[in-house]
Each structure stands twice: as C-alpha cells, then as structure tokens.
ROSE-727307 format. One line per field, with one value per residue (C-alpha): residue in three letters; residue number from 1; x negated, y negated, z. Coordinates in pm, 1 decimal, padded with zeros to 6 digits, always signed. Last residue first. Layout:
ROSE-727307
resn	c(ALA/...)
resi	c(NUM/...)
X	c(X/...)
Y	c(Y/...)
Z	c(Z/...)
END
This chain:
ROSE-727307
resn	c(ALA/LYS/ALA/ALA/SER/ALA/GLU/LEU/ILE/MET/ASP/ASP/THR/ARG/TYR/ASP/VAL/GLU/ALA/LYS/ASP/PHE/GLY/ARG/ALA/VAL/TYR/ASP/GLN/GLN/TYR/SER/SER/LYS/LEU/GLY/GLU/MET/LEU/SER/TYR/LYS/PRO/ALA/TRP/GLY/PRO/VAL/ASP/GLN/LYS/ALA/LYS/GLU/ILE/SER/ALA/PHE/PHE/HIS/MET/GLY/ARG/PHE/PRO/PHE/ALA/LYS/PRO/PHE/ASP/GLU/PRO/PRO/LYS/VAL/LYS/LYS/ALA/ASP/PHE/HIS/VAL/ILE/LYS/PRO/GLU/PRO/ALA/GLY/ALA/ALA/GLU/ALA/CYS/ALA/LYS/ALA/MET/GLY/ASP/PHE/THR/VAL/PHE/GLU/ASN/GLY/SER/LEU/ASN/TYR/VAL/GLN/LYS/PHE/VAL/LYS/PRO/ASN/GLY/ILE/CYS/MET/VAL/MET/PHE/ASN/ALA/LEU/ASP/GLU/CYS/HIS/GLY/LEU/GLN/THR/ILE/PHE/THR/GLY/GLY/TYR/PRO/ILE/CYS/ILE/PRO/ARG/GLY/ARG/ALA/VAL/ARG/ASP/PHE/PHE/PHE/ARG/GLU/VAL/PRO/ASN/TYR/ASN/LEU/PRO/GLY/TYR/ILE/TYR/VAL/PRO/ARG/VAL/SER/THR/TRP/ASN/LEU/GLY/LYS/SER/ASP/LEU/TYR/VAL/GLU/CYS/THR/LEU/LYS/GLU/LYS/HIS/ARG/SER/ASN/PRO/ASP/GLY/PRO/ASN/VAL/GLU/THR/LEU/PRO/LEU/VAL/GLY/THR/PRO/GLY/TYR/VAL/GLY/ALA/SER/SER/MET/PHE/ILE/PHE/GLN/GLU/CYS/GLY/GLY/ALA/ALA/MET/VAL/ALA/GLU/VAL/LEU/PRO/GLU/VAL/GLU/GLU/LEU/LYS/ARG/ALA/ASN/ASN/ASP/TYR/VAL/VAL/ASP/PHE/ARG/CYS/GLY/ALA/GLY/ALA/ILE/ALA/ALA/ASN/VAL/SER/ALA/PRO/ASP/LYS/ARG/ASP/ALA/VAL/LEU/VAL/THR/VAL/GLY/GLU/LEU/MET/LYS/GLN/TYR/ASP/THR/ASP/SER/MET/GLY/PRO/LEU/ALA/GLU/PRO/LYS/GLY/GLY/ASN/THR/LYS/GLY/ARG/ASN/LEU/VAL/PHE/VAL/GLU/HIS/GLY/ALA/ASP/ARG/LEU/GLN/LYS/VAL/LEU/TYR/CYS/GLY/ILE/PHE/ARG/THR/GLY/GLY/MET/ILE/LEU/VAL/LYS/LYS/ALA/ALA/GLY/GLY/ARG/ALA/ALA/MET/CYS/ILE/ARG/SER/GLY/ARG/ALA/THR/GLN/ALA/GLY/GLY/ALA/SER/GLY/GLN/THR/SER/ARG/ARG/ALA/GLY/ARG/LYS/ALA/ALA/SER/GLY/VAL/ALA/ALA/LEU/ALA/MET/SER/GLY/ALA/ALA/LEU/ALA/VAL/VAL/ALA/GLY/SER/GLY/HIS/PRO/ALA/ALA/LEU/GLN/VAL/ALA/GLY/VAL/ALA/SER/GLU/THR/PRO/ALA/SER/ALA/ALA/ALA/GLY/ARG/LEU/SER/ALA/ALA/PRO/ALA/GLN/GLY/SER/SER/PRO/ALA/ALA/PHE/ALA/ASP/LEU/GLY/HIS/TRP/ALA/VAL/LYS/VAL/ALA/GLY/CYS/ALA/ALA/LEU/ALA/LYS/VAL/ILE/ASN/GLY/PRO/ARG/SER/MET/SER/PRO/PRO/PRO/ARG/THR/ALA/PHE/ARG/PRO/SER/THR/PRO/PRO/SER/GLY/CYS/LYS/LEU/TRP/ILE/LEU/SER/SER)
resi	c(476/475/474/473/472/471/470/469/468/467/466/465/464/463/462/461/460/459/458/457/456/455/454/453/452/451/450/449/448/447/446/445/444/443/442/441/440/439/438/437/436/435/434/433/432/431/430/429/428/427/426/425/424/423/422/421/420/419/418/417/416/415/414/413/412/411/410/409/408/407/406/405/404/403/402/401/400/399/398/397/396/395/394/393/392/391/390/389/388/387/386/385/384/383/382/381/380/379/378/377/376/375/374/373/372/371/370/369/368/367/366/365/364/363/362/361/360/359/358/357/356/355/354/353/352/351/350/349/348/347/346/345/344/343/342/341/340/339/338/337/336/335/334/333/332/331/330/329/328/327/326/325/324/323/322/321/320/319/318/317/316/315/314/313/312/311/310/309/308/307/306/305/304/303/302/301/300/299/298/297/296/295/294/293/292/291/290/289/288/287/286/285/284/283/282/281/280/279/278/277/276/275/274/273/272/271/270/269/268/267/266/265/264/263/262/261/260/259/258/257/256/255/254/253/252/251/250/249/248/247/246/245/244/243/242/241/240/239/238/237/236/235/234/233/232/231/230/229/228/227/226/225/224/223/222/221/220/219/218/217/216/215/214/213/212/211/210/209/208/207/206/205/204/203/202/201/200/199/198/197/196/195/194/193/192/191/190/189/188/187/186/185/184/183/182/181/180/179/178/177/176/175/174/173/172/171/170/169/168/167/166/165/164/163/162/161/160/159/158/157/156/155/154/153/152/151/150/149/148/147/146/145/144/143/142/141/140/139/138/137/136/135/134/133/132/131/130/129/128/127/126/125/124/123/122/121/120/119/118/117/116/115/114/113/112/111/110/109/108/107/106/105/104/103/102/101/100/99/98/97/96/95/94/93/92/91/90/89/88/87/86/85/84/83/82/81/80/79/78/77/76/75/74/73/72/71/70/69/68/67/66/65/64/63/62/61/60/59/58/57/56/55/54/53/52/51/50/49/48/47/46/45/44/43/42/41/40/39/38/37/36/35/34/33/32/31/30/29/28/27/26/25/24/23/22/21/20/19/18/17/16/15/14/13/12/11/10/9/8/7/6/5/4/3/2/1)
X	c(+03619.7/+03291.3/+03409.2/+03510.3/+03171.4/+02984.7/+03189.2/+03129.6/+02754.1/+02729.7/+02954.0/+02733.1/+02422.8/+02589.9/+02716.6/+02523.8/+02674.8/+02802.2/+02805.7/+03114.7/+03027.9/+02665.6/+02772.2/+02492.0/+02718.5/+02899.2/+02591.4/+02378.7/+02544.2/+02861.1/+02726.8/+02384.6/+02530.7/+02782.6/+02512.0/+02293.3/+02573.2/+02665.6/+02307.4/+02255.9/+02049.7/+01814.7/+01562.4/+01329.9/+01033.6/+00993.5/+00671.9/+00474.2/+00282.6/+00576.9/+00841.8/+00612.2/+00521.8/+00889.5/+00974.6/+01034.6/+01080.7/+01336.7/+01327.2/+01521.1/+01491.2/+01607.7/+01459.3/+01708.9/+01834.5/+02051.9/+02098.5/+01834.4/+01952.3/+01934.9/+01652.0/+01458.0/+01754.0/+01928.1/+01835.7/+02098.1/+02073.4/+01821.6/+02021.1/+02319.5/+02618.8/+02848.6/+03134.4/+03235.3/+03561.3/+03507.0/+03667.6/+03869.0/+03683.4/+03602.6/+03250.1/+03087.6/+03334.9/+03251.9/+02881.1/+02925.8/+03112.2/+02838.1/+02567.9/+02745.3/+02753.1/+02375.1/+02330.1/+02232.2/+01968.8/+01989.8/+01745.7/+01623.1/+01289.1/+00917.0/+00650.6/+00331.6/-00038.1/-00320.8/-00663.4/-00565.7/-00204.4/-00286.8/-00495.2/-00178.2/-00267.2/-00024.2/+00170.3/+00490.9/+00493.6/+00491.5/+00761.8/+00989.6/+00935.9/+01051.2/+01355.1/+01449.3/+01419.0/+01657.3/+01539.5/+01698.8/+01690.5/+01752.0/+01932.2/+02022.4/+02383.4/+02533.6/+02577.7/+02231.7/+02321.8/+02567.1/+02784.5/+02994.8/+03342.0/+03443.5/+03670.2/+03489.8/+03340.3/+03275.6/+03065.1/+02829.4/+02813.6/+02664.0/+02376.1/+02345.1/+02245.8/+01922.9/+01894.2/+01551.1/+01546.8/+01662.9/+01748.9/+01983.7/+01909.6/+01746.4/+01412.4/+01376.8/+01107.8/+00861.1/+00492.9/+00306.7/-00072.3/-00269.3/-00624.7/-00876.8/-01139.1/-01469.2/-01493.0/-01472.3/-01136.4/-00992.1/-01121.2/-00965.8/-00631.3/-00656.4/-00718.0/-00400.1/-00217.0/-00364.1/-00144.1/+00183.4/+00276.4/+00228.9/+00009.8/-00263.7/+00006.3/-00092.7/-00095.7/+00180.3/+00032.0/+00229.3/+00555.8/+00813.0/+01143.9/+01133.9/+00934.0/+00954.2/+00667.2/+00548.5/+00289.0/+00332.2/+00248.8/+00616.1/+00637.5/+00500.0/+00210.4/+00222.6/-00112.8/-00176.6/-00530.1/-00621.5/-00886.6/-01005.6/-01325.9/-01526.9/-01432.9/-01646.7/-01456.2/-01125.5/-01254.1/-01389.3/-01063.8/-00851.0/-01074.9/-01067.3/-00691.4/-00585.6/-00852.2/-00739.4/-00396.9/-00037.8/-00077.9/+00244.4/+00267.9/-00091.1/-00066.8/-00378.6/-00425.6/-00678.9/-00760.2/-01075.8/-01025.6/-01091.8/-00794.3/-01015.7/-01218.3/-00896.9/-00793.3/-01141.1/-01176.8/-00833.5/-00907.6/-01239.1/-01077.1/-00807.9/-00565.1/-00448.9/-00337.5/-00383.7/-00181.8/-00221.3/+00104.8/+00080.3/+00347.8/+00332.1/+00684.9/+00857.0/+01092.0/+01199.5/+01283.3/+01494.3/+01666.9/+01759.2/+01867.8/+02098.7/+02023.3/+02316.8/+02098.1/+01724.1/+01568.2/+01307.7/+00943.0/+00741.9/+00528.9/+00701.7/+01030.1/+00885.7/+00589.7/+00338.3/+00101.0/+00082.3/-00094.7/+00118.9/-00043.2/+00132.2/+00059.0/+00197.7/+00453.0/+00656.4/+00948.5/+00698.8/+00593.5/+00957.2/+01052.3/+00742.3/+00807.1/+01170.6/+01065.0/+00787.9/+01026.6/+01256.7/+01087.0/+00809.6/+00560.9/+00308.4/-00017.6/+00047.9/-00229.3/-00183.1/-00360.1/-00271.8/-00118.5/+00035.7/+00061.7/+00144.0/+00392.1/+00229.1/+00376.4/+00364.3/+00057.6/+00092.9/-00232.8/-00253.5/-00484.1/-00216.9/+00061.3/+00374.1/+00695.8/+01019.3/+01272.8/+01401.3/+01442.1/-00221.4/-00276.0/-00616.7/-00445.5/-00349.9/-00715.2/-00794.9/-00491.4/-00585.0/-00950.1/-00850.1/-00600.8/-00844.3/-01122.9/-00915.1/-00795.1/-01134.2/-01091.1/-01281.1/-01209.2/-01282.4/-01148.7/-01225.0/-01081.7/-01112.9/-00934.7/-00980.1/-00803.6/-00572.3/-00476.2/-00124.6/+00246.3/+00543.2/+00877.0/+01102.8/+01388.9/+00724.5/+00661.4/+00786.7/+01044.3/+01001.2/+01241.0/+01411.1/+01639.8/+01909.4/+02249.1/+02468.1/+02327.9/+02363.8/+02679.5/+02753.2/+02722.6/+02571.6/+02728.0/+02532.8/+02238.7/+02095.2/+01742.4/+01467.3/+01674.8/+01473.1/+01239.2/+01317.8/+01231.3/+01450.2/+01662.1/+01889.6/+02245.4/+02427.2/+02750.8/+03013.0/+03305.4/+03659.8/+03806.4/+03517.8/+03315.5/+03007.0/+02702.7/+02415.6/+02066.4/+01823.5/+01606.4/+01871.0/+02112.7/+01849.2/+01793.5/+02161.9/+02157.2/+01845.6/+02026.2/+02303.9/+02050.6/+01857.5/+01479.3/+01476.7/+01579.7/+01226.6/+01098.0/+00883.6/+00504.3/+00311.9/+00510.7/+00841.7/+00861.1/+00667.9/+00974.4/+00866.4/+01185.7/+01132.5/+01185.9/+01542.9/+01847.8/+02178.9/+02394.3/+02683.7/+02934.9/+03132.8/+03474.3/+03580.5)
Y	c(-03194.2/-03306.7/-03202.4/-02863.5/-02814.6/-02920.6/-02675.9/-02400.8/-02458.3/-02450.9/-02144.9/-01965.9/-02046.5/-01918.6/-01600.1/-01350.0/-01009.3/-00754.3/-00400.4/-00221.9/-00238.9/-00172.0/+00170.7/+00379.9/+00560.1/+00236.8/+00037.4/+00335.7/+00602.5/+00408.5/+00057.5/+00152.1/+00412.5/+00160.5/-00103.7/+00135.2/+00237.4/-00128.4/-00233.6/+00056.6/+00333.3/+00571.4/+00303.7/+00429.2/+00664.4/+00933.0/+00793.9/+00589.7/+00335.6/+00221.2/+00210.6/+00027.3/-00225.2/-00285.3/-00383.5/-00751.2/-00974.8/-01179.4/-01479.3/-01790.9/-02024.8/-02076.6/-01768.3/-01499.4/-01393.6/-01697.2/-01919.3/-01741.6/-01649.9/-01908.3/-01912.5/-02177.9/-02415.7/-02421.4/-02703.4/-02728.2/-03045.1/-02913.9/-02592.6/-02786.3/-02561.2/-02343.2/-02165.2/-01837.2/-01664.8/-01297.4/-01077.3/-00823.3/-00534.5/-00187.8/-00217.2/-00194.4/-00452.8/-00691.9/-00636.6/-00711.6/-01033.6/-01160.5/-01056.7/-01237.2/-01555.9/-01535.9/-01451.7/-01101.4/-00948.0/-00582.4/-00307.5/-00257.8/-00350.5/-00289.0/-00519.0/-00327.5/-00403.1/-00205.2/-00077.5/+00282.8/+00313.0/+00463.3/+00733.1/+00914.5/+01175.0/+01039.5/+00742.3/+00949.2/+00937.7/+00557.5/+00539.1/+00769.3/+00568.0/+00252.2/+00425.3/+00556.3/+00210.1/+00055.7/-00258.1/-00600.9/-00903.0/-01279.1/-01553.9/-01892.3/-01983.5/-01979.0/-02356.6/-02395.9/-02233.4/-01955.2/-01931.0/-01615.9/-01647.8/-01381.9/-01085.6/-00858.7/-00610.0/-00895.2/-01082.1/-00827.0/-00660.7/-00978.1/-01005.8/-00625.7/-00640.3/-00811.9/-00789.8/-00622.9/-00284.0/-00102.5/+00254.6/+00296.0/+00072.5/-00258.3/-00392.3/-00750.8/-00800.1/-00513.8/-00557.3/-00226.0/-00241.0/+00052.1/+00131.5/+00366.8/+00254.1/+00087.5/-00098.5/-00435.7/-00336.9/-00266.3/-00604.3/-00791.8/-00623.0/-00713.4/-01076.8/-01073.8/-00933.3/-01227.5/-01463.2/-01319.7/-01643.9/-01801.9/-02112.5/-01946.7/-01847.5/-01564.0/-01595.1/-01444.5/-01163.2/-00897.2/-01035.5/-01269.7/-01288.0/-01574.9/-01872.4/-02178.5/-02073.9/-02121.3/-01874.5/-01503.7/-01336.0/-01296.9/-01005.2/-00809.4/-00574.9/-00212.7/-00055.2/+00281.0/+00415.8/+00701.5/+00974.3/+00924.6/+00865.0/+01128.9/+01076.1/+00763.2/+00629.9/+00680.5/+00512.0/+00214.2/+00179.0/+00189.3/-00054.6/-00298.0/-00302.6/-00471.6/-00742.0/-00803.7/-00910.1/-00798.5/-00422.4/-00221.3/+00048.5/+00159.7/+00483.3/+00701.4/+00987.7/+01270.1/+01258.9/+01433.1/+01654.3/+01694.6/+01491.1/+01379.5/+01160.7/+00983.3/+00936.0/+00828.1/+00571.5/+00426.4/+00408.5/+00234.2/-00018.3/-00128.0/-00345.7/-00028.5/+00112.3/+00488.3/+00809.7/+01066.1/+01250.2/+01559.9/+01660.3/+02004.3/+02086.1/+01766.0/+01767.9/+02122.3/+02013.3/+01733.2/+01973.5/+02200.4/+01904.5/+01799.6/+01486.4/+01254.0/+00944.9/+01026.1/+01151.2/+00916.5/+00990.2/+01106.1/+00877.2/+00984.9/+00853.4/+00502.0/+00428.8/+00669.6/+00387.4/+00490.6/+00724.5/+00966.4/+01276.3/+01458.7/+01781.9/+01761.6/+02005.0/+01763.5/+01787.4/+01699.9/+01386.6/+01294.4/+01324.3/+01140.4/+00850.8/+00824.3/+00803.5/+00552.0/+00322.4/+00288.6/+00410.0/+00618.7/+00641.8/+00383.6/+00418.7/+00724.3/+00978.5/+01241.7/+01576.0/+01691.3/+01994.3/+02149.9/+02526.3/+02634.7/+02473.1/+02330.0/+02367.2/+02029.8/+01872.7/+01582.1/+01404.5/+01216.8/+00926.6/+00672.3/+00815.5/+00918.0/+00729.9/+00925.5/+00802.0/+00478.8/+00258.4/-00567.7/-00497.1/-00663.4/-00999.5/-00895.1/-00852.2/-01212.2/-01338.8/-01137.8/-01245.5/-01609.8/-01571.7/-01366.4/-01613.8/-01879.7/-01654.8/-01541.5/-01346.0/-01097.9/-00968.5/-00679.0/-00566.4/-00326.3/-00044.9/+00323.7/+00655.6/+01006.4/+01277.2/+01508.2/+01842.7/+01922.8/+01924.2/+02028.2/+01875.6/+01735.0/+01597.1/-01269.7/-01587.2/-01931.0/-02025.9/-02378.6/-02671.8/-02692.1/-02992.4/-02839.7/-02961.5/-02925.9/-02594.9/-02552.5/-02429.4/-02117.3/-01881.8/-01537.8/-01278.4/-00982.7/-01019.6/-00720.4/-00596.6/-00493.5/-00302.0/-00008.5/-00093.6/-00039.5/-00393.6/-00528.4/-00789.8/-00961.5/-00860.0/-01123.8/-01039.7/-01285.3/-01148.5/-01282.1/-00960.4/-00917.0/-01201.9/-01113.1/-01337.0/-01235.5/-01313.1/-01452.7/-01683.3/-01955.1/-01715.3/-01645.1/-02017.5/-02075.5/-01818.5/-01980.7/-02312.5/-02203.7/-02073.9/-02402.3/-02376.0/-02413.7/-02778.0/-02855.4/-02799.9/-02491.7/-02515.6/-02248.6/-01995.1/-02179.7/-02348.3/-02060.6/-01838.9/-01524.3/-01439.5/-01148.8/-00810.2/-00688.6/-00845.3/-00748.9/-01007.1/-00922.8/-01168.8/-01092.7/-01255.5/-01523.0)
Z	c(+00724.1/+00876.3/+01222.5/+01091.1/+00923.2/+01237.9/+01443.8/+01187.5/+01187.9/+01570.8/+01581.1/+01332.0/+01539.7/+01855.6/+01690.7/+01901.8/+01829.6/+02082.9/+01947.4/+01815.1/+01444.4/+01537.5/+01662.9/+01516.4/+01269.1/+01178.7/+01076.7/+00976.5/+00767.2/+00681.9/+00625.1/+00489.5/+00256.9/+00125.2/+00083.2/-00114.2/-00347.9/-00401.7/-00477.6/-00716.2/-00569.5/-00748.3/-00839.1/-01112.8/-01103.6/-01368.8/-01505.0/-01248.7/-01456.8/-01670.4/-01401.5/-01159.9/-01430.3/-01506.8/-01150.5/-01228.9/-00926.6/-00736.5/-00505.0/-00597.6/-00303.0/+00054.5/+00215.7/+00311.0/+00656.1/+00742.6/+01048.7/+01251.1/+01600.6/+01881.5/+02138.9/+01947.5/+01926.5/+01587.2/+01347.7/+01073.9/+00864.5/+00614.1/+00575.7/+00440.0/+00486.7/+00278.7/+00453.3/+00290.3/+00383.1/+00322.6/+00057.5/+00250.9/+00415.5/+00280.7/+00422.4/+00079.8/-00054.0/+00229.2/+00170.2/-00202.2/-00125.5/+00105.2/-00141.4/-00424.6/-00218.8/-00171.7/-00539.1/-00647.2/-00874.5/-00966.8/-01059.1/-00702.4/-00551.8/-00586.1/-00729.3/-00792.5/-00738.2/-00897.5/-00792.3/-00875.3/-00992.1/-01331.1/-01160.4/-01042.4/-00780.2/-00523.1/-00660.2/-00660.1/-00281.2/-00275.3/-00541.3/-00342.9/-00024.9/-00203.0/-00349.2/-00005.1/+00148.7/-00104.4/-00282.5/-00253.1/-00481.4/-00460.9/-00648.3/-00503.5/-00565.0/-00216.5/-00210.9/-00060.1/+00272.3/+00364.3/+00676.3/+00661.8/+00812.4/+01066.0/+00997.3/+01240.3/+00994.0/+00746.6/+01003.2/+01148.7/+00806.0/+00656.2/+00904.8/+00898.8/+00531.9/+00634.0/+01012.1/+01019.3/+01195.1/+00882.1/+00981.6/+00682.5/+00382.7/+00295.1/+00178.7/+00054.4/-00214.6/-00202.8/-00290.9/-00298.6/-00312.4/-00449.6/-00343.0/-00495.8/-00246.5/-00331.7/-00001.9/-00180.0/-00329.3/+00013.2/+00133.1/-00157.7/-00090.7/+00278.1/+00189.4/-00015.7/+00286.1/+00474.7/+00273.0/+00406.6/+00583.5/+00243.1/+00218.6/+00011.4/-00243.0/-00472.9/-00847.7/-01065.0/-01273.4/-01084.1/-01214.8/-01065.7/-01249.9/-01321.5/-01441.0/-01216.6/-00996.6/-00639.8/-00510.5/-00456.7/-00125.5/-00031.7/-00271.7/+00021.6/+00101.6/+00206.3/+00123.1/-00042.3/+00001.6/-00230.1/-00248.7/+00107.8/+00302.7/+00488.0/+00853.5/+00877.4/+00578.1/+00755.3/+01070.8/+00877.5/+00684.9/+00999.1/+01187.3/+00891.8/+00834.1/+01157.9/+01140.4/+00784.3/+00900.5/+00848.7/+00864.4/+00888.7/+00625.0/+00575.9/+00379.2/+00351.7/+00106.4/+00103.2/+00473.2/+00589.8/+00890.9/+01263.3/+01382.4/+01668.8/+01434.0/+01338.2/+01700.8/+01814.0/+01535.7/+01605.2/+01978.0/+01916.5/+01683.8/+01935.4/+01739.6/+01562.6/+01896.2/+01907.8/+01928.3/+01650.8/+01579.3/+01360.5/+01109.7/+00943.5/+01043.6/+01149.0/+00851.9/+00941.5/+01293.1/+01152.0/+00914.4/+01203.2/+01415.8/+01134.3/+00931.1/+00877.3/+00893.9/+00897.3/+01217.6/+01363.8/+01294.1/+01596.9/+01813.9/+02133.0/+01994.2/+01989.6/+02219.0/+02066.6/+01977.2/+01610.6/+01370.8/+01169.9/+01019.3/+00735.5/+00551.4/+00198.2/+00056.1/-00156.9/+00087.0/+00360.8/+00173.7/+00110.2/+00475.3/+00599.5/+00361.1/+00465.0/+00829.4/+00757.1/+00569.4/+00874.7/+01192.8/+01344.5/+01058.1/+01171.5/+00980.9/+00767.5/+00705.1/+00434.7/+00401.1/+00053.0/-00120.8/+00190.2/+00133.5/+00486.1/+00720.0/+01026.3/+01372.1/+01541.5/+01698.6/+01938.5/+02005.0/+02330.1/+02399.6/+02468.4/+02680.4/+02493.6/+02555.2/+02550.1/+02300.8/+02152.8/+01868.9/-01213.8/-01498.4/-01513.9/-01471.1/-01121.9/-01023.1/-01114.2/-00922.1/-00613.7/-00641.5/-00647.9/-00362.8/-00161.2/-00221.6/-00055.1/+00225.2/+00343.2/+00664.6/+00881.5/+01230.9/+01466.8/+01804.3/+02089.5/+02304.3/+02396.3/+02329.8/+02469.7/+02266.5/+02454.5/+02303.2/+02199.0/+02251.0/+02047.0/+01963.0/+02229.5/+02066.6/-00123.8/-00411.0/-00363.8/-00622.9/-00742.2/-00775.0/-00438.1/-00472.0/-00258.4/-00148.9/-00457.2/-00574.7/-00952.6/-01119.7/-01321.8/-01028.3/-01049.3/-00816.0/-00943.2/-01175.8/-01354.4/-01392.7/-01630.2/-01880.3/-02019.1/-02300.6/-02670.4/-02765.7/-02483.7/-02656.7/-02403.0/-02315.1/-02111.9/-01933.4/-01811.5/-01612.8/-01642.6/-01774.5/-02021.6/-02166.9/-02372.6/-02398.1/-02625.2/-02499.3/-02752.3/-02545.3/-02530.9/-02356.0/-02095.2/-02058.7/-01990.2/-01707.8/-01564.6/-01597.3/-01363.9/-01115.1/-01091.5/-01095.1/-01471.6/-01428.4/-01312.0/-01668.3/-01716.5/-01706.7/-01890.1/-02089.4/-02057.6/-02395.9/-02551.2/-02492.5/-02312.8/-02127.8/-01885.8/-02058.2/-02094.9/-01933.4/-01781.5/-01604.0/-01380.9/-01232.1/-00920.3/-00937.6/-00689.3)
END
C-alpha cells in the first residue's frame, strides 16, 4: 500500500533498446527492472524503493510515484501511444465564412523530420463587440490569446500582465463576457488589476470573416500570438491569415498535445518520437506544418495531462469525487500503467517565458510535471491530498466494460503508459522548471478549486461505477 518513488536521470540509452525494444518493456514492472539494468542504483528505505540513475550532471528528469512491481494481469497492451462588469467599448462588425486544408500523412513526416532538428458562467456578450479595459502603461509586447476565458488562458493572462505585456483575448464572448475568469483566492482588487491592459475581441474562430474583422479592428500589430484551443487546421488558418494581414507577428505559440505521438516501447517520450497519423490529435501535427510553411517563428507545446484549479476536464476531479465521499475507485489494467500530470500554472509559466527566446523558434516541447504516477498511485495521492483515508480500489477489465453512450467515462486516463521527458524545455528555457510537485498541485486543486467551488457537495453521476461494482460483486 506504500507509494513508491523512482528518480532517474536522462532516458535510458542502452543499445538494446535504441531501436526496437522487446514487448516485455511495455510492462511497468519491467520498466523498473530495465532502469536498474541501465545503471540505476536501488535503495530501499522504510519499504520504499528508490532508483538513482546516472545523470551526467543533468537535473533529474522525473520521478515515479506509485510504481508497482508486477505487470498488469488483464492487459496485453505492448506499446505506448503518444499524447464583474469591467469596461465597455466600440462595436466591431463581424461576418461569416470557413476555410479548410489538411494533409495528415505529410504532417506526420514533416513533424518527425522537424523534431529531429531539436525538436463557467457570466453575462454573454454579443458577437461583434470589443471590450476595452483600462490599459496599464509600459507593456513590453502586444499579445493575442485565442481563447483566454478559462483554465490555462486565465493563468496565461495573469502571468503576461504580471510581466507587463498588453493582452488581447479573442473568443466568442459567451463565458464571463469574454473576460478571463478570476484565479482561485484572487480578491476583486487583484482581479481588476489583472484585467488592466486586457482587451476582449469577440469573434468565432470558425467564422474567418469575423476573426479577420476583430483582429483588424484591434488597430495594432501583435508581437506574440497564443493559440490555445485549435484542434484542426481549418481553425488555425483564419487566425494566421488575419494576423499576417495585420502585419504578422514575432512569435506564434501553439497548444498541441503529447497525444500526437505514435506507439513506442521506449519511454519516456521525447520530442523526436514520430507522430501518429491515427491519433485523434493528428491534425495538430498538420497545424505545425502549416505554421512552418507560413514562415512564422512558431513554437508547439505538447502537454501530457494538465491539472490544477479551474480545470474543466474531470482529471483529478474523477478521483476527488470518490475519495471525498468514501466511495471505491474503479481502476482498469490492474492500476499499474504509468502516466504524468503537469500543473496549469507551470504550463502557463513556460509559455510566457518563451517570449523573446530564439531557442524556441520552430521547436516542439513536451510539458508536464517532474513526477510519473501509476493509476493506483494517483488514487492514493488524491486521497492524501484531500485528507481522506486510503481509498478502496476495485480493478476491472476495461475490455469487458461497455457503458451506454449517455453514461460517464469509466476512467479519465488512456489505457497505456503515457509520460514524457521535459528536459528539452528545461534546457531551452533557462530558469523554467515545474514549481509544483504532484502532491502540492493536488492539494491546491482540492482546496482552492474542488472544495472552494462546491464540487464536494455537488451531485455526481456514478452509473458507470455502479455497473462495474455490480459486475465485480457478481464475479466474486
């Protein structure tokens, strides 16, 4: 029942695993053994196993929390698939339209080739309006954020304003009037201060004419552009064309996903791993190719799982919903698959620190935390963060669980090992490193978000859990 930590240096480079690792390397227990075989030194301390691998003077790459010594009993998965009212303003007329372009095959090839080079509520604002807030003088850059109303966008706006940049957010104006949401624990005075120098441009990114009109209506050239929510090329093209028509930009920072990577048996994932043309994130690779073809100084950020206060995806909340109410946690694949989470504030910090750094031009970066965690380890860590007893874990066979379409997902993580090296990000952006440990981040998420926003008192749909538990009881 103990949580097991593993510290390691650079990813193993044993020639035996440099090209095609044996299928056994996909099993978590054997990954631990392989680390020991590659020079790691095992130290036992109060029932915990720690591995210290040679790092050649480099900072530790990551640590593993909750590692199990046995392989999954149900899964034969052999490869890891890599993945307040504030101001008013003039009205800008907006129109409609659409554009499209896609070439997934060439995107995957170009993405791999490039990698090897180093590589919730509020008043609704009518479309067409531009909300200008009092600007604070001395902004170093004019920054455009696509989105900016929730989660990562809110942290990004805060850090950009703290750095003295002038911020424009472009969105549909449907959430909080298009303004960024206040961060947890932020006073109204601090919120108002964050909004100083923030301008809301209202447009629908699926409507090219409206995007062009909003950006033209801003009456300025943007130095830096962040695209936080594009999934398809047809969503990126109108933004890029409008920005270029307004004079171009110095940097274009694109939010991709570590989910773009193809299957591999060598972990952790690095930026040289090829893309997967079958990934649901495959068009993000196409977007990277497009940005490169336009001659932009682009940077692509590839987070693993993102967590932290304001998270609208039920990542850590899945576990909190159960440990806060004393319910069992249903976990697939024996709970031994390894994954990784990165705190939203750390992600935003990296994105801001990219400004003005030529090393990040035309590069991709994996972003996450320093630690790796097993599925079971995540459940136990969330219970500890919530101050709850260690949870009862019920393992189930994911292949035999088929919830009806209107039921919640059975589990928030993909059924495979999924974790990445963040060493390239540390090297190319000096001074950046994750601020939050997994436990620190989970505690902040539980207290500042889950409890503060009343999720601990909200009704939760446990129909999928109940289906799994009934089947488990019947089997027993």
